[in-house]
C-alpha positions as CSV (number, residue, x, y, z in Angstrom):
1,M,48.5,-140.2,25.8
2,D,45.5,-138.6,24.4
3,R,44.1,-135.6,26.2
4,I,40.3,-135.3,26.5
5,E,39.4,-131.7,26.8
6,Y,35.8,-130.6,27.0
7,D,34.8,-127.0,26.1
8,A,32.4,-126.2,29.0
9,R,31.6,-122.6,28.1
10,E,28.1,-123.4,26.7
11,L,27.3,-125.8,29.5
12,A,28.5,-123.2,32.1
13,A,26.2,-120.6,30.7
14,S,23.1,-122.8,31.2
15,P,22.5,-123.9,34.8
16,G,20.6,-127.2,35.0
17,S,21.8,-128.3,31.6
18,A,23.8,-131.5,30.9
19,D,25.9,-133.0,28.1
20,K,27.0,-136.6,27.5
21,V,30.6,-137.5,26.4
22,S,32.1,-140.9,25.6
23,G,35.1,-142.3,23.9
24,V,38.4,-144.1,24.3
25,I,41.7,-142.8,25.8
26,E,44.8,-144.4,24.4
27,L,47.6,-144.8,26.9
28,E,51.3,-145.6,26.5
29,P,52.7,-148.6,28.5
30,F,53.4,-147.6,32.1
31,T,55.1,-148.9,35.2
32,L,53.2,-149.3,38.5
33,W,54.7,-150.9,41.6
34,G,57.7,-151.9,39.5
35,V,55.6,-153.8,37.0
36,E,55.1,-152.9,33.3
37,Y,51.5,-152.6,32.2
38,S,49.7,-151.8,29.0
39,I,46.1,-151.1,28.0
40,P,46.1,-152.2,24.4
41,E,42.5,-151.3,23.6
42,G,42.6,-148.0,25.7
43,I,40.2,-146.9,28.4
44,S,36.6,-146.6,27.2
45,Y,34.4,-144.1,29.1
46,S,30.9,-142.7,29.1
47,A,30.0,-139.7,31.3
48,T,27.5,-137.0,31.8
49,L,28.6,-133.4,32.6
50,S,26.0,-131.4,34.4
51,N,25.8,-127.7,35.4
52,V,24.8,-127.7,39.1
53,G,24.9,-123.9,39.4
54,D,28.3,-123.2,40.8
55,A,30.1,-126.2,39.2
56,I,30.2,-128.7,36.5
57,V,29.8,-132.3,37.8
58,L,31.1,-135.3,35.8
59,V,29.5,-138.7,36.6
60,G,30.0,-141.8,34.6
61,D,32.0,-145.0,34.2
62,A,35.2,-146.3,32.6
63,Q,36.4,-149.8,31.6
64,A,39.7,-151.2,30.5
65,E,41.5,-154.5,29.8
66,V,44.9,-154.2,31.6
67,V,47.8,-156.5,30.5
68,G,50.8,-157.1,32.8
69,E,52.8,-159.7,34.5
70,C,51.4,-162.1,37.1
71,T,53.0,-161.3,40.5
72,R,53.1,-165.0,41.5
73,C,54.1,-166.9,38.3
74,L,55.6,-164.1,36.2
75,E,53.5,-165.2,33.2
76,P,51.5,-162.6,31.1
77,A,48.2,-161.7,32.7
78,S,45.2,-159.8,31.5
79,N,42.4,-158.4,33.8
80,S,39.3,-156.3,33.2
81,F,38.7,-153.3,35.4
82,A,35.7,-150.9,35.7
83,S,35.4,-147.8,37.8
84,D,32.9,-145.0,38.5
85,L,33.9,-141.6,37.3
86,D,33.4,-138.6,39.6
87,G,34.7,-135.1,38.8
88,Y,33.9,-131.7,40.3
89,Y,34.9,-128.6,38.3
90,T,34.1,-125.2,39.9
91,L,33.0,-122.4,37.6
92,S,34.9,-119.7,39.6
93,P,38.6,-120.1,39.7
94,E,38.9,-118.5,43.1
95,S,36.1,-120.5,44.8
96,D,36.7,-122.8,47.7
97,V,34.2,-125.6,47.9
98,E,32.9,-126.1,51.4
99,G,33.4,-129.6,52.8
100,M,35.8,-130.6,50.0
101,E,39.6,-130.8,50.0
102,E,41.5,-128.9,47.3
103,D,42.4,-132.1,45.5
104,E,38.7,-133.1,45.3
105,Y,37.8,-130.4,42.8
106,E,39.3,-128.4,40.0
107,P,38.6,-124.8,39.0
108,I,37.7,-124.3,35.3
109,G,40.1,-121.9,33.7
110,E,39.2,-118.7,31.9
111,D,39.2,-120.5,28.6
112,G,36.3,-122.7,29.8
113,I,38.2,-126.0,29.0
114,I,37.9,-129.0,31.3
115,D,40.6,-131.6,30.9
116,I,38.8,-134.8,32.0
117,T,41.7,-137.1,31.1
118,E,43.1,-137.4,34.7
119,C,39.6,-138.1,36.1
120,I,39.2,-141.1,33.7
121,T,42.8,-142.5,33.8
122,S,43.1,-142.2,37.6
123,A,39.8,-144.0,38.1
124,I,41.1,-147.1,36.2
125,L,44.7,-147.0,37.4
126,S,43.5,-146.9,41.0
127,E,41.7,-150.2,40.4
128,I,44.9,-152.1,39.5
129,P,45.9,-154.1,42.5
130,A,49.4,-154.3,43.9
131,I,49.1,-158.1,43.5
132,F,48.2,-158.6,39.8
133,L,47.3,-162.2,39.1
134,C,46.8,-164.3,36.0
135,K,44.0,-166.0,37.8
136,D,42.7,-165.9,41.4
137,D,44.1,-169.4,42.3
138,C,47.5,-168.9,40.7
139,K,50.0,-171.3,42.5
140,G,53.0,-169.2,41.5
141,L,56.6,-170.4,41.3
142,C,58.3,-173.0,43.4
143,P,60.7,-171.1,45.7
144,S,63.3,-173.9,45.4
145,C,63.5,-174.9,41.7
146,G,61.5,-172.1,40.1
147,C,59.1,-174.2,38.1
148,N,55.6,-172.8,37.4
149,L,53.3,-174.7,39.7
150,N,50.3,-173.9,37.5
151,E,51.9,-176.0,34.7
152,E,53.9,-178.7,36.5
153,Q,54.5,-180.2,39.9
154,C,57.8,-180.7,41.7
155,D,58.8,-182.6,44.8
156,C,60.8,-179.8,46.4
157,A,58.3,-179.4,49.2
158,S,58.8,-183.0,50.3
159,K,62.6,-182.6,50.4
160,P,63.8,-180.3,53.3
161,D,66.6,-178.0,52.4
162,P,69.4,-178.5,55.0
163,S,70.7,-174.9,54.5
164,N,67.3,-173.6,55.7
165,P,67.5,-172.8,59.4
166,F,64.0,-174.1,59.9
167,S,64.7,-177.5,58.3
168,I,65.3,-178.9,61.8
169,L,61.6,-178.6,62.4
170,S,60.9,-181.4,60.0
171,Q,62.5,-183.8,62.5
172,I,59.8,-183.1,65.1
173,T,57.4,-185.9,65.6
174,F,54.0,-185.6,67.1
175,D,53.3,-189.0,68.6
176,D,50.1,-189.5,70.3
177,E,50.9,-190.4,73.9
């Protein structure tokens, strides 16, 4: 994976100043919730880094086309995701930020380098749902014969499976009395 490192020394020396950054982060294929995903075109991002006096604040957005396997039909699926970027980098390594948890900010090291890679990648990865679908109305696979119900129909639903303990329910009649 590419690392996106920003040299913040000049920005840190000028309170009230800002700088724009943009580009693409290439990622290797990865596994999330047991499913293999890839981002063939990378994550594109655009952000502004601003010196707010005691910290550098990163604000922007990121977009990516994520390719994986549909959770319902197991066919290849591709979905677009976009996310806001939000990073807070303190100028003093020892400073605690009032009202923020330790994982909500990152101190800038003595070298003045900010690694914005995690801010960008985590924003997109957090958008990937646990149920990744090829389309919203994916019908999935038949639980009996395994056919892809998006491509063909089967009559398994009309034939009760006698080994199923709930098959006896199909014998109930609801006559109007």
